[in-house]
C-alpha positions, 0 to 999 in steps of 0.5 A: 500500500502507500508508504511514507516516501518522497514523491515524484511530482508533476509540474502542474502540481508544484507549489506556488512559491514566494519570490523571496525564498528563505536561505535556510529554515534550519532551527526555525519553526515552520507553521502549517495549515492543512485542509484535508478535504474529501475532494482537495487537500490544501496546504499553506505554510508560514514561509509563504508557500501553498499547494492544493492537490486532489485527495486521490491516491493510486497504486498500479493494479499489477506488474504490467501497470507498474512497468508501464507507469514506472511509478508505485504511487500517483497522487491527485490529478495524475492518479485520476488520469491513469485510474484505469490502470490503478487501484484508486484510494480516496481516504477521506469520506464525508470529510472524515479519514476512514479508519481502515489501515489502507486508507490511513496509509494512503492518507500518510502518503498524500500528506507526505507528498503535500509536505514535499510539494511545499518544501516542508521537510527541510529540518525546521520544527513543524507545527500544524493545524488540520481543519476538520468538519464542524461536528467531527467526532472525537474518534475521527479527530484522534485518527487524523491526529495519530496519522499526522503526528509523525510528521510534526513536532506539534499537531492540532485539529480545528473546525474547518468553518472556524478556520475560514472565519479566522482567516477572514477576521470575522470573529464576532457575530459571524456565520460561516457556511462551508460547502465542501465535497463531503460535508456542508458545515455551518458555524457561528463565531462569537469571539471564542472557539466554537462549542458543539451547539455553534456548529451543524454538519450535513452530508448534502454537499458537493458529492451529493450534488454530483450524484443527484445530477447523475440520477436526474440526467439518467431519469430524463434520458434513456441509455445514458452512460454518465460517471460522477467524474463527468457530473463533477466536471459539468458542475464545476463549470456550469453549476447554478441555482435560481433562473438559468442564464443560458441552456446547458447543452453537453456531449453526453455518452448514450450507448456507443454514441455521444449526443448533445443533450440539454441538462439545464433543469437537471443541473438546477435541481441538483444544485438546489438540492443542498439548499433546504439543509443550509437554510434550515441550519442558518435558521437554527443557528440564528434562532438559538443565538443571543437575541441581542445579537441575532440581527448582527449574525444574520447580516454577516453570513459567509459562503466558503468552500468549493460549493460557494462558487455555485452561481447565484447561490448568495442571492438566492439564499438571501431571497429565501432568508427573507422568510425568517426576517432576512440576512446578508450573504457574502462569498469568500474570495478564495474558496480553495485556500480559505480554510488552510490559510485560516488554519495557518493563521491560527497555528501561528497565533497559538501559545506554545503550551497549546501544542500536543508535542508528546 
Protein backbone atom coordinates (compact mmCIF):
# COMPACT_ATOMS: atom_id res chain seq x y z
CA UNK A 1 0.00 0.00 0.00
CA UNK A 2 1.09 3.63 0.19
CA UNK A 3 4.14 4.22 2.34
CA UNK A 4 5.85 7.35 3.59
CA UNK A 5 8.28 8.44 0.90
CA UNK A 6 9.41 11.42 -1.10
CA UNK A 7 7.14 11.50 -4.12
CA UNK A 8 7.78 12.43 -7.75
CA UNK A 9 5.61 15.43 -8.59
CA UNK A 10 4.22 16.57 -11.89
CA UNK A 11 4.90 20.12 -12.99
CA UNK A 12 1.26 21.21 -12.78
CA UNK A 13 1.05 20.16 -9.11
CA UNK A 14 4.13 22.01 -7.83
CA UNK A 15 3.61 24.60 -5.17
CA UNK A 16 3.20 28.32 -5.69
CA UNK A 17 6.30 29.93 -4.22
CA UNK A 18 7.09 33.35 -2.92
CA UNK A 19 9.62 35.44 -4.84
CA UNK A 20 11.99 35.65 -1.88
CA UNK A 21 12.91 32.16 -0.69
CA UNK A 22 14.43 31.97 2.81
CA UNK A 23 18.08 31.00 2.80
CA UNK A 24 17.57 28.32 5.44
CA UNK A 25 14.90 27.16 7.85
CA UNK A 26 17.27 25.07 9.96
CA UNK A 27 16.42 25.62 13.62
CA UNK A 28 13.36 27.74 12.84
CA UNK A 29 9.72 26.95 13.42
CA UNK A 30 7.56 26.30 10.37
CA UNK A 31 3.81 26.69 10.85
CA UNK A 32 1.45 24.85 8.53
CA UNK A 33 -2.28 24.98 7.86
CA UNK A 34 -3.91 21.98 6.21
CA UNK A 35 -7.39 21.48 4.81
CA UNK A 36 -7.65 17.69 4.45
CA UNK A 37 -10.79 17.71 2.33
CA UNK A 38 -12.82 14.98 0.69
CA UNK A 39 -12.02 16.37 -2.77
CA UNK A 40 -8.94 18.58 -2.33
CA UNK A 41 -6.11 18.76 0.18
CA UNK A 42 -4.82 22.31 0.53
CA UNK A 43 -1.67 23.24 2.44
CA UNK A 44 -0.32 26.67 3.40
CA UNK A 45 2.95 27.42 5.21
CA UNK A 46 4.34 30.31 7.24
CA UNK A 47 7.12 30.86 4.70
CA UNK A 48 4.56 31.75 2.05
CA UNK A 49 4.18 28.53 0.11
CA UNK A 50 0.95 26.76 -0.71
CA UNK A 51 -0.38 23.95 -2.85
CA UNK A 52 -3.62 22.11 -3.48
CA UNK A 53 -3.95 18.53 -4.74
CA UNK A 54 -6.91 16.25 -5.30
CA UNK A 55 -7.34 13.86 -2.36
CA UNK A 56 -6.78 10.80 -4.54
CA UNK A 57 -4.01 8.19 -4.38
CA UNK A 58 -3.34 5.43 -6.90
CA UNK A 59 -1.15 2.33 -6.95
CA UNK A 60 -0.56 0.07 -10.01
CA UNK A 61 -3.05 -2.78 -10.35
CA UNK A 62 -0.44 -5.30 -11.45
CA UNK A 63 3.14 -5.75 -12.63
CA UNK A 64 2.29 -4.63 -16.17
CA UNK A 65 0.80 -1.37 -14.89
CA UNK A 66 3.80 -0.86 -12.62
CA UNK A 67 6.24 -1.24 -15.53
CA UNK A 68 4.13 0.92 -17.86
CA UNK A 69 3.62 3.77 -15.37
CA UNK A 70 7.11 3.50 -13.82
CA UNK A 71 5.69 4.75 -10.52
CA UNK A 72 4.44 2.91 -7.48
CA UNK A 73 2.33 5.81 -6.23
CA UNK A 74 0.42 8.54 -8.01
CA UNK A 75 -1.39 11.47 -6.45
CA UNK A 76 -4.10 13.93 -7.36
CA UNK A 77 -4.96 14.61 -10.99
CA UNK A 78 -2.15 12.36 -12.22
CA UNK A 79 -3.78 9.41 -10.43
CA UNK A 80 -7.16 10.21 -11.97
CA UNK A 81 -5.61 10.49 -15.43
CA UNK A 82 -4.32 6.89 -15.13
CA UNK A 83 -7.15 5.48 -12.99
CA UNK A 84 -7.98 2.59 -15.34
CA UNK A 85 -4.52 1.11 -14.57
CA UNK A 86 -4.55 1.93 -10.85
CA UNK A 87 -6.12 0.91 -7.58
CA UNK A 88 -7.66 4.21 -6.52
CA UNK A 89 -7.92 5.27 -2.87
CA UNK A 90 -9.98 8.18 -1.59
CA UNK A 91 -9.10 8.13 2.12
CA UNK A 92 -11.42 10.96 3.14
CA UNK A 93 -15.15 10.22 3.10
CA UNK A 94 -17.71 12.86 4.11
CA UNK A 95 -14.82 14.95 5.42
CA UNK A 96 -13.56 12.17 7.71
CA UNK A 97 -10.48 9.97 7.39
CA UNK A 98 -11.60 6.35 7.02
CA UNK A 99 -10.45 4.17 9.91
CA UNK A 100 -9.00 1.40 7.73
CA UNK A 101 -5.31 0.56 7.52
CA UNK A 102 -5.03 1.02 3.75
CA UNK A 103 -6.81 4.37 3.87
CA UNK A 104 -4.67 5.64 6.74
CA UNK A 105 -1.54 4.60 4.85
CA UNK A 106 -2.87 6.31 1.72
CA UNK A 107 -3.53 9.49 3.71
CA UNK A 108 0.03 9.36 5.08
CA UNK A 109 1.41 9.09 1.57
CA UNK A 110 -0.70 12.03 0.41
CA UNK A 111 0.33 14.14 3.40
CA UNK A 112 3.99 13.33 2.78
CA UNK A 113 3.53 14.26 -0.88
CA UNK A 114 1.85 17.57 0.03
CA UNK A 115 4.58 18.48 2.53
CA UNK A 116 7.31 17.82 -0.01
CA UNK A 117 5.43 19.87 -2.61
CA UNK A 118 5.92 22.96 -0.44
CA UNK A 119 9.44 22.00 0.75
CA UNK A 120 8.18 21.49 4.31
CA UNK A 121 10.60 18.64 5.07
CA UNK A 122 13.80 20.61 5.49
CA UNK A 123 14.85 20.42 9.13
CA UNK A 124 12.64 23.11 10.64
CA UNK A 125 10.37 22.27 13.56
CA UNK A 126 6.89 21.89 12.14
CA UNK A 127 3.65 22.84 13.88
CA UNK A 128 0.38 22.20 12.06
CA UNK A 129 -3.35 22.70 12.44
CA UNK A 130 -5.60 20.47 10.35
CA UNK A 131 -9.13 21.61 9.54
CA UNK A 132 -11.87 19.02 10.14
CA UNK A 133 -15.66 19.06 9.66
CA UNK A 134 -17.61 21.15 12.14
CA UNK A 135 -19.06 18.18 14.02
CA UNK A 136 -16.21 15.70 13.57
CA UNK A 137 -16.31 13.07 16.30
CA UNK A 138 -13.66 12.66 18.96
CA UNK A 139 -12.64 9.41 17.25
CA UNK A 140 -12.22 10.99 13.81
CA UNK A 141 -10.14 13.82 15.30
CA UNK A 142 -7.96 11.26 17.06
CA UNK A 143 -7.47 9.28 13.83
CA UNK A 144 -6.32 12.42 11.98
CA UNK A 145 -4.02 13.43 14.84
CA UNK A 146 -2.42 9.99 15.13
CA UNK A 147 -1.99 9.69 11.36
CA UNK A 148 -0.23 13.06 11.11
CA UNK A 149 1.71 13.04 14.39
CA UNK A 150 4.92 11.55 12.96
CA UNK A 151 5.25 14.44 10.51
CA UNK A 152 5.05 17.28 13.03
CA UNK A 153 6.53 18.50 16.29
CA UNK A 154 3.06 19.74 17.25
CA UNK A 155 -0.32 18.91 15.76
CA UNK A 156 -3.88 20.05 16.48
CA UNK A 157 -7.23 19.88 14.72
CA UNK A 158 -9.74 22.71 14.43
CA UNK A 159 -13.19 23.22 12.98
CA UNK A 160 -12.85 23.94 9.26
CA UNK A 161 -15.51 26.71 9.11
CA UNK A 162 -13.95 28.34 12.19
CA UNK A 163 -10.61 28.36 10.33
CA UNK A 164 -12.35 30.15 7.47
CA UNK A 165 -13.74 32.75 9.87
CA UNK A 166 -10.29 33.17 11.45
CA UNK A 167 -8.78 33.82 8.04
CA UNK A 168 -11.47 36.40 7.26
CA UNK A 169 -11.02 38.12 10.61
CA UNK A 170 -14.75 37.62 11.20
CA UNK A 171 -14.51 36.51 14.81
CA UNK A 172 -17.62 38.16 16.26
CA UNK A 173 -21.24 37.63 15.25
CA UNK A 174 -20.44 35.78 12.00
CA UNK A 175 -21.86 32.63 10.47
CA UNK A 176 -19.79 30.56 8.05
CA UNK A 177 -21.36 28.08 5.63
CA UNK A 178 -18.51 25.92 4.30
CA UNK A 179 -19.73 23.81 1.36
CA UNK A 180 -17.15 21.13 0.65
CA UNK A 181 -17.31 17.90 -1.30
CA UNK A 182 -18.23 15.58 1.57
CA UNK A 183 -19.95 17.88 4.06
CA UNK A 184 -21.59 21.26 4.36
CA UNK A 185 -20.52 22.76 7.70
CA UNK A 186 -22.17 25.71 9.41
CA UNK A 187 -20.50 27.51 12.30
CA UNK A 188 -21.41 30.66 14.20
CA UNK A 189 -18.46 32.54 15.61
CA UNK A 190 -18.59 34.84 18.63
CA UNK A 191 -15.05 35.54 19.78
CA UNK A 192 -14.24 32.08 21.17
CA UNK A 193 -13.58 28.59 19.87
CA UNK A 194 -16.95 27.16 18.81
CA UNK A 195 -18.90 24.83 21.05
CA UNK A 196 -20.93 21.87 19.68
CA UNK A 197 -24.13 23.95 19.76
CA UNK A 198 -22.47 26.52 17.49
CA UNK A 199 -21.99 24.04 14.67
CA UNK A 200 -24.05 21.96 12.26
CA UNK A 201 -22.91 19.49 9.60
CA UNK A 202 -24.77 17.78 6.79
CA UNK A 203 -23.63 15.28 4.16
CA UNK A 204 -25.56 17.15 1.46
CA UNK A 205 -22.60 18.83 -0.22
CA UNK A 206 -20.63 18.71 -3.48
CA UNK A 207 -20.57 14.93 -3.88
CA UNK A 208 -24.29 14.80 -3.16
CA UNK A 209 -24.87 17.31 -5.98
CA UNK A 210 -22.78 15.14 -8.34
CA UNK A 211 -24.82 12.03 -7.51
CA UNK A 212 -28.11 13.89 -7.87
CA UNK A 213 -27.04 15.24 -11.25
CA UNK A 214 -26.23 11.74 -12.48
CA UNK A 215 -29.60 10.50 -11.21
CA UNK A 216 -31.64 13.33 -12.76
CA UNK A 217 -29.96 13.00 -16.17
CA UNK A 218 -30.34 9.20 -16.10
CA UNK A 219 -34.02 9.57 -15.25
CA UNK A 220 -34.55 12.06 -18.07
CA UNK A 221 -32.68 10.24 -20.82
CA UNK A 222 -32.52 6.50 -21.53
CA UNK A 223 -29.28 4.57 -22.01
CA UNK A 224 -27.02 7.45 -20.95
CA UNK A 225 -23.62 6.46 -19.55
CA UNK A 226 -22.58 9.15 -17.09
CA UNK A 227 -19.96 8.87 -14.38
CA UNK A 228 -19.71 11.03 -11.28
CA UNK A 229 -16.42 12.38 -12.66
CA UNK A 230 -18.33 13.73 -15.68
CA UNK A 231 -21.01 15.21 -13.45
CA UNK A 232 -18.38 16.85 -11.27
CA UNK A 233 -16.70 18.49 -14.27
CA UNK A 234 -20.04 19.83 -15.55
CA UNK A 235 -20.93 21.10 -12.08
CA UNK A 236 -17.60 22.85 -11.60
CA UNK A 237 -18.05 24.78 -14.85
CA UNK A 238 -21.81 25.30 -15.08
CA UNK A 239 -23.44 24.99 -11.64
CA UNK A 240 -26.18 27.47 -10.75
CA UNK A 241 -29.32 27.98 -8.70
CA UNK A 242 -32.29 30.19 -9.47
CA UNK A 243 -33.04 31.23 -13.03
CA UNK A 244 -30.67 29.89 -15.73
CA UNK A 245 -28.68 32.39 -17.78
CA UNK A 246 -28.42 30.01 -20.73
CA UNK A 247 -29.26 26.48 -21.80
CA UNK A 248 -26.65 23.90 -20.79
CA UNK A 249 -26.02 21.53 -23.70
CA UNK A 250 -23.44 18.83 -23.05
CA UNK A 251 -21.89 15.97 -25.00
CA UNK A 252 -23.43 13.00 -23.20
CA UNK A 253 -22.48 9.35 -23.86
CA UNK A 254 -25.52 7.34 -24.94
CA UNK A 255 -24.84 3.67 -25.66
CA UNK A 256 -21.86 3.76 -28.04
CA UNK A 257 -22.56 7.29 -29.29
CA UNK A 258 -22.21 10.81 -27.95
CA UNK A 259 -25.26 13.08 -28.20
CA UNK A 260 -25.74 16.74 -27.41
CA UNK A 261 -28.37 16.87 -24.66
CA UNK A 262 -29.81 19.70 -22.60
CA UNK A 263 -29.17 19.32 -18.85
CA UNK A 264 -30.24 22.79 -17.67
CA UNK A 265 -33.10 21.76 -15.40
CA UNK A 266 -31.20 18.73 -14.13
CA UNK A 267 -28.29 20.96 -13.09
CA UNK A 268 -30.65 23.40 -11.38
CA UNK A 269 -32.41 20.68 -9.38
CA UNK A 270 -29.13 19.02 -8.39
CA UNK A 271 -27.56 22.25 -7.15
CA UNK A 272 -30.69 23.37 -5.33
CA UNK A 273 -30.95 20.00 -3.56
CA UNK A 274 -28.49 21.17 -0.87
CA UNK A 275 -30.28 24.43 -0.14
CA UNK A 276 -33.03 23.26 2.27
CA UNK A 277 -30.48 21.93 4.77
CA UNK A 278 -28.42 25.12 4.51
CA UNK A 279 -31.44 27.36 5.11
CA UNK A 280 -32.62 25.16 7.98
CA UNK A 281 -29.15 25.26 9.57
CA UNK A 282 -28.85 29.04 9.25
CA UNK A 283 -32.30 29.47 10.77
CA UNK A 284 -31.45 27.21 13.70
CA UNK A 285 -28.13 28.93 14.48
CA UNK A 286 -29.73 32.37 14.33
CA UNK A 287 -32.80 31.45 16.41
CA UNK A 288 -30.68 29.92 19.20
CA UNK A 289 -28.23 32.85 19.35
CA UNK A 290 -28.34 35.62 21.96
CA UNK A 291 -31.40 37.70 20.92
CA UNK A 292 -29.47 40.97 21.32
CA UNK A 293 -27.05 39.91 18.56
CA UNK A 294 -29.26 37.94 16.16
CA UNK A 295 -29.50 40.85 13.70
CA UNK A 296 -25.72 41.16 13.64
CA UNK A 297 -25.37 37.43 12.98
CA UNK A 298 -27.94 37.31 10.18
CA UNK A 299 -26.19 40.25 8.49
CA UNK A 300 -22.80 38.52 8.44
CA UNK A 301 -23.20 35.14 6.67
CA UNK A 302 -20.22 33.87 4.65
CA UNK A 303 -20.19 31.16 1.99
CA UNK A 304 -16.94 29.20 1.72
CA UNK A 305 -15.60 26.02 0.12
CA UNK A 306 -15.92 24.88 -3.46
CA UNK A 307 -19.72 24.86 -3.31
CA UNK A 308 -19.73 28.60 -2.61
CA UNK A 309 -18.95 29.08 -6.31
CA UNK A 310 -22.37 27.87 -7.44
CA UNK A 311 -23.68 30.80 -9.43
CA UNK A 312 -26.36 32.95 -7.76
CA UNK A 313 -26.19 30.94 -4.53
CA UNK A 314 -25.65 34.03 -2.38
CA UNK A 315 -28.53 35.96 -3.98
CA UNK A 316 -30.96 33.01 -3.87
CA UNK A 317 -30.10 32.32 -0.22
CA UNK A 318 -30.74 35.96 0.65
CA UNK A 319 -34.12 35.73 -1.07
CA UNK A 320 -35.02 32.56 0.87
CA UNK A 321 -33.87 34.10 4.15
CA UNK A 322 -36.46 36.86 3.77
CA UNK A 323 -38.91 34.31 5.19
CA UNK A 324 -37.00 34.42 8.51
CA UNK A 325 -36.54 38.21 8.71
CA UNK A 326 -33.75 38.41 6.16
CA UNK A 327 -30.00 38.01 6.01
CA UNK A 328 -26.91 39.27 4.19
CA UNK A 329 -24.75 36.67 2.43
CA UNK A 330 -21.16 37.13 1.24
CA UNK A 331 -18.76 34.86 -0.66
CA UNK A 332 -15.14 34.33 0.36
CA UNK A 333 -12.63 35.45 -2.25
CA UNK A 334 -10.53 32.26 -2.06
CA UNK A 335 -12.59 29.06 -1.75
CA UNK A 336 -9.53 26.82 -2.25
CA UNK A 337 -7.15 28.09 0.40
CA UNK A 338 -9.52 29.90 2.81
CA UNK A 339 -9.53 27.02 5.30
CA UNK A 340 -5.82 26.21 5.03
CA UNK A 341 -4.85 29.89 5.35
CA UNK A 342 -7.07 30.23 8.40
CA UNK A 343 -5.58 27.11 9.98
CA UNK A 344 -2.13 28.59 9.33
CA UNK A 345 -3.03 31.91 10.97
CA UNK A 346 -4.47 30.06 13.96
CA UNK A 347 -1.33 27.90 14.24
CA UNK A 348 0.90 30.99 14.23
CA UNK A 349 -1.22 32.63 16.94
CA UNK A 350 -1.39 29.61 19.26
CA UNK A 351 0.59 29.83 22.52
CA UNK A 352 3.31 27.20 22.70
CA UNK A 353 1.60 25.42 25.58
CA UNK A 354 -1.41 24.56 23.43
CA UNK A 355 0.55 22.19 21.21
CA UNK A 356 0.42 18.41 21.67
CA UNK A 357 4.07 17.50 21.47
CA UNK A 358 4.15 14.07 23.02
